N, C-alpha and C positions, 0 to 999 in steps of 0.2 A: 547421813551414810550410812543408812541400817543396815547391818548385814554384814560388813566390813572393818580390820582392825583397821588401825590406823596404816596406811602405807598400802594397804592388799586395791586399791582403787586406782590407784599410780599405777602397782605392777601390771593390774588388768587392762589398763590402757595402753600401757605399753608393750605388754605383748599382744594384745591385736594388731599394735600399728606394725607389730617388727612380723608377725604372720601377712601382713596385708604385703609391708617391705618384699619377704621373698618370693611374693609371686613376678614380680619384673627382677630377677637378679642381675642380667646383665645390662642394667640401666645405674649409672654412677645417682650419688645422692646429690650432685651439682645438675645432671641432669632431671632430675628427679625435680629438683625444686624451680629449676627453671621452667618444667613443661605445668606444674602447679599454678607457678605464677601467673601462666596464660591464659587458666583456665577460667572461664565466663562462670559464675555461681548463679544460678536460680535468678538472683537480683540483678542478675548484668554486671555486679561488682565484682573486681580482681583482686588479688590480697596477695603482698610480697612475700615468697617463702625463702628462708635462709640455706643452704646445706648443714651450714655447721646449726642450725640450730635444728634441722629433722635429727642431724645423728643424736643430737641432747635428745629429744621425745623420742628415739627406739632404743635407746639408753638408759629411760626411766629418770635421767637426771632433771628434767623441766617437763612442763605442759604448756601447750601454745597455750595464748591468754586468750585467743579469739577463734570460736570453734568455725567459722569459715575458712582457715587455716586447715583444718581439720580437712573438711568436704574436699577443698581446693586438692588436698593431697589424695583424696580418694575416687576422687574423679578422675584423675589424673592417670592415677595406675588400673582403673578400669579404663579408660581409651587405650594405652599401652595394650593391656590386655587382648582386649577385642581387637584390637588386628595381628596379633599373633596366634590368636583363636581361643577357644572357649579355656575362660579359669575355672582354678576351682569354688565348690558350687557347695554348702549354700555360702553368701556372701553376710554381712552386716545391713541392713539395714541406716540408711540416715539414722533415723531415731534411735535405734539403737545405740548409733555410733556419739550420737549427743548424750544417750544417757553415762555412757563410757565415760565419757569427756567431764561432763560435768562431776561428776564424780571424781573423777583425780583432780580434777582442778579443787573442790574443794577440799581435799585430800592432800593437797600438796603439802603445809606445813601445821598441820592441826595446833604443834605447842604453841606456835608465836599467832596466828594465823586465822584459826579454828572460825566459829559462830562465833558473833557477839553475845556478850554476856546479857540474860534476859533483864527486865527494867527497864527504867526511865532513859531513854535518850538511843536506845534500840528500838525503830518503829516496824510493829510487822508490816510488809507487803504482802502480794497478793501470795495466795500459796500458801502460808505459813512462814514466807519468805523471811528473812530479815536485814533492815537494809540500813547503814551504815549512815556513823551524824557526823557533818562538817562543817568545822568552823574555821572561820578567816575566808579571805575573798583574792583565790588566784588571780592570775591573770584568764583573760578570756582567749580562747583560742586564737591563734596568728589569722589572718585572712590565709588562705589558700596552704593550711597545713599542711608542710610535711610531717610524716609519721617518721620516718628514722627508726625502722622497726630491728636493726643493729645492737643499738641505744636503748630503745626503751626492751629490747629484749632480755639487755645484759643488766636494765637496774630493775626489772623485776626478777632476773635471779636472785641477786646480789639481798631484795628486797624477801625474798621467799626463803635463801637462806641460812639456817640456824646459828651461825657462829657470829653472823654478819649485825653489830648492833647499827652502825650506821654507812649510809652509801655516801659519798662523795661524789657530785658532779664537777667536773674543776675545766677549766676553759673560760680562756680572754671574753671580755665583754660584748653581747649581743650576738653570740653561738648558737642560743637557743638554749640554755641550761634552767632556766625560768620554766619554757615550756614543755620541755618533759618531765620538768619535775609535776607541774600541773597535770600532764595527762597519770602522770603516776597516781596523784592525790583525788582524781575523779575515777580512776580503776579501783581504787582502795576503798572508798565509800562503796563504789558498787558491790564489792565484794564483802561489805556488810561492817568495816572496821570502823571507827574514829580514828576522821581523817582531820590535822591542825593543819591550817597557814601560817608559819611565823615571818614578819617584814624582819628582816633580821641584818640589815647596812648599821645598825649601831643599836645597843641595850638598849634603849628606851625601847627602842620599837617591839624588840624583841620583849620584852617586861608587860607592855602594854597588850601583847598578842597573847601571851601564855596568862596573863591573868582573866582575860576574858574569855580565855576557854575554859577555865577555874569556873568563873562565874556563870555556863552554862550547863558544865557537867554540874555541876550542885544543883541547878537550877532545875536540870535533868533527873537529879534522882539515883546517879549514875552510884554505883555500887561504890563504900568507902569514901566518896566525896560529901556524904551529910555529915556520916559522922565524923569529919575531919574538921567538920566546922565552915563548911562552904554555904555561900548564900551571900546576899549582898546587904544582911543586916549587922555586920560588924564593926563597920568602920576602918577596916585595914585598908593600908598599899598598896598598890602594884606591885611591887615587890615582893609583897607578904606571899599575893595571890600568885606571885607565878611560883615563889618557894612552892605553896600548895601542892599548886598543879607540878610542877615537874616530880617532887613527890611521890604524888595520887600516880602519874606513870611508874617509880618504881615498883608499885606493890601492885597493882590491878590487872587481874587476870583478861580486861579487857585488851584484845588486840585492837592495836594503833598503831599511826602511821602519824610522825609530824616532820614537815616541810620547816626547814631555814632556809629562806631567801635573800642572798647576794651577800651571805656574811663579809663582810669587811678585812672584821679583825677579829679572829675566833676569841682571841684575851678576853674580850669584853662582853662574854658571853658564861664568863667562868662561872657556874655557880646556878648557869640554868641551860645545859645541852640537856635535853630530856635521853635517858636511860632506863628500860627495864627489860625483864625479860617475855615479854607480850608482844614489844614493837619497836619498830627501827624509826628512825631518821634520815630523814635526805636533806641535805647540806649544797646550796649553789653558792659560790665561790671562785675568784678570779684565783685564790690561793694553790700552791700545789706544793707546800714544806711541809715542815716538822710540826707545824699546831694542827695541821688535816690530817697527819699520817700518821693514825692511830694501828695498831694490832688488831682491833675489833671495826675496822672498817676499809669497805670496799671501796676505790677512789676508781670511777670512772671519765676518764678526759672526753671532753665535749671536743670536736674540734670544727672544722666550716664544714659546708653541704658537701655531696659526692658531687660530679659535673651533674651527675643524673638530676640529682635534686634541686641543684641552683636553677638549673635550664628548666627544671619542672613546675618551680616556684613562680618565674619569673612568665611561664605560658600561664597559668593558670588562675596569675596574681593580673596582670594587663588583658588578658581574654575578657575579665568581667568590667572591664570598662565600656560604656554603653556610650561611648564617645561618636564621635558623627564621620570620624574615619574607619576602616573597615579593621584594624587594630591600630594601636599606639607603636608598634613592633616600622611600620608601614613609615616611608620616609614622607618628607612633602610631597610629592608626586602622587602618592595614593597607591595602593600595591599591596597584597595581603602579607601576613603575620612571616618574615623570614626566619626561620630555624635559627641558621649561619649566623645571624645577626643577634639572636638570645642567646646562644651558645658561647657569642664571641663576647657579649657583655657579659654574661653570671662569669666566663674567663680573667674578663677585666678586672673584676670586683672582686675575685681570689675567692668565689665562691663564699664570701661570707653574708652570712646569714641577714645581718641587719642592715648592711652596705646594699643588700637585695631588696631590702625590705622598702629602706630609702628611697631606692632608685625609683623603685617601680610605682611608689606612691607620689613624685618627682614626676617623674614620666604624667601620669594620669592626669596631674594636676594644673602642671602646663602644657600640656598635648603636642611635647614634642615627640620625636620620632624616635626609636632606639638610635639610631646609625647620626641622630646630632646630637643628642645623651652624650653616645660614647664619643664622639667628638669634642664634645667638652670634657669629659672625663680626660681623654688623653692632654688634654692643654694643664700642662705644668704650670702656668700662669694662675688656671680658675683655684681656687681655694675650697679645702672640705667640706666648710661653711656654706659653700653656695653650691656646691653640685648635692648635699645633703642636709639643704634647711628642714629647721627645726616647725616651718610650715608646713611641711611635710611629713605625718610622724611616721615611726616605725611602728607595727602591730605592737600593739600592747606595751613597750618599752618605751620608757620617759628619757633616753637620752636618743643622743644623733651620733652618726658617724667621728665624726671631729667633738662631741664633748666626751665620749664615752671613756676612752682609752685614759686621761686627765686626774681624775680620783684613782687609776692603779697606780698612776705614775707617779703621782703625790704621796700614797702608799708607801712604794718603792722609795723611794727618797728618803724614808726614815731608815731603812733597811742598810747602808750604807754611809760611806764616809760623806759628807757633806757635801753637793756637786758633783761627787762624781758618776750617779746614776742616770742624771741625767744628760752627761757629756757622755758616755758610753750610747745610752740610745741613739742619739745624735748622731753617734760614728756609725754605726750601724743601720740609722737609716740612709743614708746614701750607697750604702753595698746592698750587693744581693740577695732577696728577701729569703731564696731558696736554701741560702747554707753559707756561712761567713765560719771560714778556718778559722779555730777558735786563737791559732797563733799569730796570725796577722793583729787581733787585738792586745798582744802582750809585746809587740814590738814597741821600742822606744817609741817611734814617732807616735801612735797609738796612747802609748804610757802617758807621752805627754799635754797629751788631746787631753785624755781624757782623768788624769791630776793635774790641769792645769790648775786649778785654784790652791795646789800644795807645792810646797819646798823642794821634794823629794820621792814625785809619783812612786809607790811600788807595787809588783806585780799582784801582791794579794789586795791589794783596792779595787788593781781591776775585776778580779777573781770576784770578788763582794757586790760587786756594781751590777755583773752580767748576774749572777745568783738574785740578783733584787729582781732585777729585771723578769726573769724564768719562775721567781715565787710568785708575781702577779700575774704570770700568764701574759705579759706584757713580748718577749722574746721566749724561745725554745731553749734551752743549754742543751746539749743529748752529746755525751761523749760514753755512752753506748756501744754504738753500732761504729766501734771503729775510731781512727780521729777527731776530736772535739770540735762542734761546731755550732753554731748562731745561727740558729732560722729566726726571720721576724715577717709577719703578717705588711704585704706592699703596704693597706692604708694604713697601718700601725707607724712603716716609715713614714708616708705621705704628711699623717697628722704632724710625727715630731720634725720632720724637716719645717713646718710651718712656722714653728715657736721658734729658730732659731733667728736670731737678729741678724738684718743684713751685712753687717760690716764683721759678723765672725765666719761670716758663708769661703770667703776664700781661703780662710782658716784651715775652715774641716775640711775643704775639698782637699787640700794640699797636706793636710797631716794625713787620710785615710789611702790617695796616692801615694804618699811616698810610706805607710805601712807597708801595703801590697807590693811594692817594693824592693821593700826591706826584705820581705819573704823572699819572695820571686829571686831573687839574687843568690841566695844561697845558692850553695852547691847540695845541699838533702833537697830539693824539691823534685819529689818524685812524678808523675802521671796524675796520678789521681788529686795530688795538690796542686800541677798545673793548671789542670784546668777548672778546680775552681776558683785558681786567682784571674784564669781570665773571663771566669762568670761574671767574677766582682769589679774587674777591669771594665766589663762592658759595665754592668751596671754603674759604675762610677760617670763612666762618658756619660751618659741619659741625666743622671742626676746633678752635676757638677757642668758639666755644658763648658761653659767658654773659663772657666775657672781653672780650667787644666793648660789656660798657655798663657799667662802669664808670661810672657815673654820669651817664651820658648815653648816646645811640645814635652810636658810632663816625660820624666825615663821610662816613667811604665804603658806608657805607649806605644814603647817602641817595641816591647812585648809581645803583641798581639799578632803582628804580621809573619813572625817567624817561627809562635807558637802555632797559628793553624797552619802551616808552611809544614811541619813538623808531623802534625798529626796525620799529610797527606791534604789538606783543606783548601788546595789551592787555586778554586774560583773565590772560599771564602774570603782568604787573603787577599786576592786581589780585587775584591769591594772594599772589604774593612779600609786597606790602606787607601785607594781611592779617595776614600769620603776623608777618611782623613790627610788626605794631601791638595784635596781643595781647601780645604781649613790654613792648613800649615802656609800652601802660596800667599793665601790674602791676609796671611797675619805674617811671616816671616819673610818672604822675599823667596826668591826661584834661586841662589847661594847660599841658603840658609844651609846649615848640616842634618837636619831635620828634615828637609826638604829634599834635598839628594838622597837621605836613606830611605824617605817614601816607595822617592821615584822607583829605585833599585829594587824595592821590597813589590813592588806593581809590576815591573819588570821581572824578575824568576817568578810572579806568578803564572805571567802569559807563557813563557817558558815551560812550567812545569804542568800547564795545561795541551800542550803539545807545539805551540809556535814557536821552535829554536831560533829559529834565523830573525824573527819578531825582537825577540830577545836581548838574541847579541847583539843587533846594531841598536837597540834601543841603550842596553849598557852600556855598550863603545862612547855612545857622546853624554853617559853620566860619569862616565870616567875622567873625562876631561875637564867636567865641570867641576868632578870631587877635587882632582891634583892643582887645578886653579885657585881654589874658593879653600880647602882644608891644607893640602901641599901634599908630595904621593907618598910619603911617609906616614898616612894618617892611617887610625885602623879601618874608619869609614871608606875609603879610599881603595886600600887594598880590599877587602869586600868585597866593592865593586868588578874590583879585577879577578877575584876567583869567581866570579857567576858567568862574570863577562867570558872569560875561557873556559868552564862546564859549558855554554850554549856554544861554543866554537865546537866545542868537541863534540857534542850531540847534533849539531849541524853538519857533523860529515868532518872537520877538519882538524882530524885527528893530529897531524905531525904539528903543526902551529897550535895548535894547542897544549902538547908534551910542552914545547917548546916556551909558553906563557906562563905554564905551572910551573917548573922551576926556576923559572926565574922569577916567579913571583913567592917562591918558595925559602928561594935565597934573599930577598928584600925583606917577607915578613921575619923571619930568624935575626936580621940585621934589628928590625924597627921593634918588636915584639917578642923576641925571643926561641929557641927553637924547640920549645915544650910550648908554646901559645898553640891553641886552636886553627889560626887561620893558619900557622904555618903547615902545621901536621895532616890537615886537611886537603889543603896545594900538591901535598906531600904523595896524599893515596892517591888523588886526580892525575897526578902525574905518573906513578906505579899502572892506573888503567888507561892509561893513552896508551903504556906499550902494550898491554895485552891487546887494546883494541887493533894495534899496528902489529901484529902476528905474535910477539917475542912473548909466549904466555909466561915461561921461564921466569923470565924479566918481570917481568906484573906480577906475578910470587912471589918472589925472593924481597920485590920493591914493601909487598902491604906486608909481609913479616915483620919488616923490619918496623913501619909503624903502626902496626899492632902493640910489636912490645914494646916504644915510646908510647900511644898512649895508654897501655895498661899500668906501664910505669906514673905516666904520671899523673892519670887520671881514676886508674883503676880499674878491675874486669868487668864491674854495673854501671860504667859510663855509657851512652848510649852510642857515642863514639868511637868509644873500644868496640860495643858491637857490634855497630858497623863494620869498621876494620872488619873485623874477625868474617864478616858475611863477607865483604869483596876478598878476604881473602880464600876463603872457601870455594868462591868462584872461581878462582886464576888456580890453587889447588889440582879442581878437575879440568879447567881446558888445557892443562901442562900433562895431562891424560892420567891422573889417579881419580878417579869417578868417586869412588869409594873412600876415598880419603875426604873428598870437599863433604859427602854425606854425613860425614864421624863432626866436621869442623861446624855445620852448619844445624846438626842437631845439638852442639855446644851453645852454638848461637842463639838459639830457638830457644832453649832452655832458659838460658842467662835473658834472654831479651823477657818473656814470658815474667818472669819474678821481678825484672827491671821495670819495664814497662807497661806490663800485661798481655792476654790475647789481642786484644783487639786493637791495638796501637798501631800505628800504619810502619813501623819498622819489623815491626812483629810478625805483620802480614806476608812485610817484602822478603823479610827469614824465612815465615813457611812455604809461600809461595815457591822459595827459591830451592827449601831443602827438596820439595817433591820433585822440582826439574832435575836437579843431582841423582834422586831416589830410581827414576825413570833412567837417567843414564849409565847407572850401576847395576842393570840389571831387574830392576823392582819395578815396573809399566805400571802396573795391578793397581800395587801400594801407592804408585806416584799418583792417581786416578782418586784413592779416597783422600790423599792429602790437599789436590788443588779441588777436590770440591766440597771439603771444610775449609779450604782458604776464601775459595769462592761466597758462601755464604755470610762468611762473618765476614769480606771484607766490603759487601753489598750492606751486611748490617749496621759498621760500623763507618763506613766512607759516603756510601751511597753505590745507588746502581751503575752509576754515568762516573765512577770516578778511576780513572786508570789504571790504580790496582786493582780494581775491578775484573775490570776490560782484559787486565792481562792475565789476571786466576782463568779468566770466565773461557779467554782464546785457548791457553794452553790445557785446560783443563778438555777443552773439545778437540785438540791434538793429540792426547793421549792416552782419549777415547778411541779415536780412531786407530791410533797404531797397535792399541789390541785388540780391536775388533771392529768393524761394521765402517770403516773408513769413507762409505758413501754418506752414510749420518751426520757423520763430523765434519765433512765438505757443508752439506747441510747449515750445520747448524754455524761453521767459523760463515759463509754466505751472507747470512743476518746479520752478524756481531759485525760484521766490516762496512758495511752507511755510517755505523754508530760510533766505531772508531773514527773512521774519517772525520764526521760530521765533530766529535769532540776533540782529538789530538790532532789532525788535520790528515791528508792523505799523502804527507809526505814524512811524515811522524816515521822515525822506527819502528815500534809498535804497528804501524798500519803496511811497513814495506813486511814485515816479516810473517804478519798473520797472511797474506797475500804468497809468504814465499810458502807458508805453511800449511794453507789449499790447494797450491798446487801442486805438494810431497804428498798429502793426502788423495788427491784425484788420480796420482798416478798408482796409488797402492790398490783401489778401486777401480784399475783397469785403463782406465782412458789418459796411456800416454800423451797419443798428441795432441790432446787438449791441456793436458799438463804440459804439456811443452810449451806450447803456442802463450799459454798463460806466463810459464816461468822468463822469456824471452824477453815478453815485455816489459816485466820486472826487472830484470837485469837493466836494460835501458833507462830504465826510472832510478836505480836504484847508482849507476855511475852519474845519474844526472845530478842527484842529490849527494850522494856518500861517498865519491868519487870512485875510481876502479881498484884503489886499495882498504877497502875498510871491508874488515874482517869480515860481513856478512852479503856482500860484493863480490867477494872472489871464493865465496861458498857459493853461492848461487850458478857462476859462472863452471864451478866444476862439476855439480851435478849436470849441470847441461852437459858438459863435457861426457860425463858418463852416460847419458841419456843415449848420446851419438846425436846434439847436435851442438857444432863448434858455436862458445860460447861469443858474441856479438856479431852471430849472423845474422 
């Protein structure tokens, strides 16, 4: 670096890059990085460019380690400029860019990583360059190696940073820590550093490697080594030679990098940690606790491959197989490699590098197709030892998927009370890999399982067990992003499940289910926690299977249907409860409580999806069976009656439903108490029937009383209370005060956002209703904006075909038509009508209401004759479906009279 002081070359390179960047001011860093990544270099190679790293290079905070990246960025800028007009001249040539980059790269950290000291061990290379010395044997590159540029860049940046003395690559066994460290080792040697690879799984292996390094340095005549008494003629043991090597690292001015690979117990390396002002150590370990977290250390967490890296690995690895079929991915019938199958297998393996490597080797060795291997993987009767056998080893990794986790578990067991660590992992293993609320693992049921070898299991024992698992990277215990959760990789869970003795599995399944039920039964279960509990129940259904049906359906399984229904996911509720119903009938018989409950859930979902008449008929039959088998005053029987009356109301039988709700409210008050949820629900529906029958004032007053009782019994934040406030707002408006209706809905929406979240089904319904009353209160433009926002959020949260999404889209079109361009709105409603008819049924109230809205807009567009014809046909259908006294039927009849066409003519 002649002619430049320390740091100047780096600044010069950053300035040149910044000048180049200013040629395309309208292109973001992300776009430029993507363009550069798609740019083919003269060699035909493409490189990955990271936008965050690009920002660091522009700011002079780091220098690319690969000149091809610089070429890609330069070519990408030139391409953009060429499309928009001639750029500034003159530009730097590629040769000039290479000189700038080379000087900056050599200038990155002169104090610690400058040129190697002169003397033996620093071998001269071409043009006087200095080649580094390597001691030790890192693993060879994996087949189909993934470069993982973000992690490699973070590792290089940490090595170059003057304040960092140690870089810790931490993560589960088999995620590629050693491969990343090996790549850094080779880059260090190419830069002229002394690079030493130390196997560090035990103190003895580390001592042997350090002693060997000392002997090499002494034989090479490195400055300070021979003077310190190096050489092989002193008769020193390995410990003494290792001490000499570590001491030499502290004093030498030669830049160095020492990799300590696979550190199991950091305490075993006491006294031989490499430290010095001119070097850095890189540690690979499963540990992530105080033993490796130090002020001078940089922690880099190494996780699973990204989905792109995982699929790319499989394609590259399997594509190298010269077998008889066109590809190992093809099934027995032949055919080309299916990207969907590759991506599906990568996803099923959780993007776990070691599992991907072994799976690819097994597929190549056995000639199986990916489809056949995937079927084996999905079969829970297959063991990991069979799916990932030692006879098909992974790339440069001594363990298998099934064996890798065992040493970590054994080490973790030494960090907490005996038996608790393994028991905690067993419990985690049957729940959801993506996140278990920690509160579940602190329940009485969970503590009894985790502390089963103790007389009085304590909460602290659970925490210590979880932290021990976390410290060895078997689970991730995260308390930084809200309520604490525990995550585990699905293959680690599967390996742990395989270690549970068969005789213990029923008790384990019961403990997990009891723990979930204990939390879900709590009144403090909010929407996020409920969603997490539901995911864990679904995971437990897969892992426990028949063990949740010991003489009954476990109570926690009852929660899945109502949870999905509450989210507005009626189709999912129907499918889940139908599957459970098949099992329940086979095991419990048609008259069992759980069978009747599940039949009711399926019928409700059918009604919520639009077939109210069929739902009412089915529920009537279920009610008879429930009264016979459970008794008329049983809670489940009363619940069936509630929904039977609800779908009678939605089928148009408002008067009969009103009587049914009133009688049910009285019966429920006697059996369950006046403040019981079912009693208050029945009162609310009775109030709605009054409004639908034409008495809006009575409905308003009845809802006000229900809302007051709910707030007293459950509090303002309870979903039932907020639902009653929303209904109250409706009938305040129907009674003639739309402004007050808007205020009530604003109150309900704000409370629902806080209590349930902006995308909860109840919140979305309240937001829709707020927009509706906003329009009736004289603010149609604001109503359109709110309908649009609610429609977008409903589609995102519930899906495009969900009834609530369709209702939002219909009213968005309707109110858009009222504020201008009604003909366009008629076209949009005509496009939506077949979708509504298919999903909800042509006789569903929403389908009929959409036809009414379309006719009204057609009239506003100037076609009264056509609108009258459509409305006359609609009135006939409404009278058939809903009856002449239904409010909407009367509304259409009145509209026809106003247009000059007698109702019923």
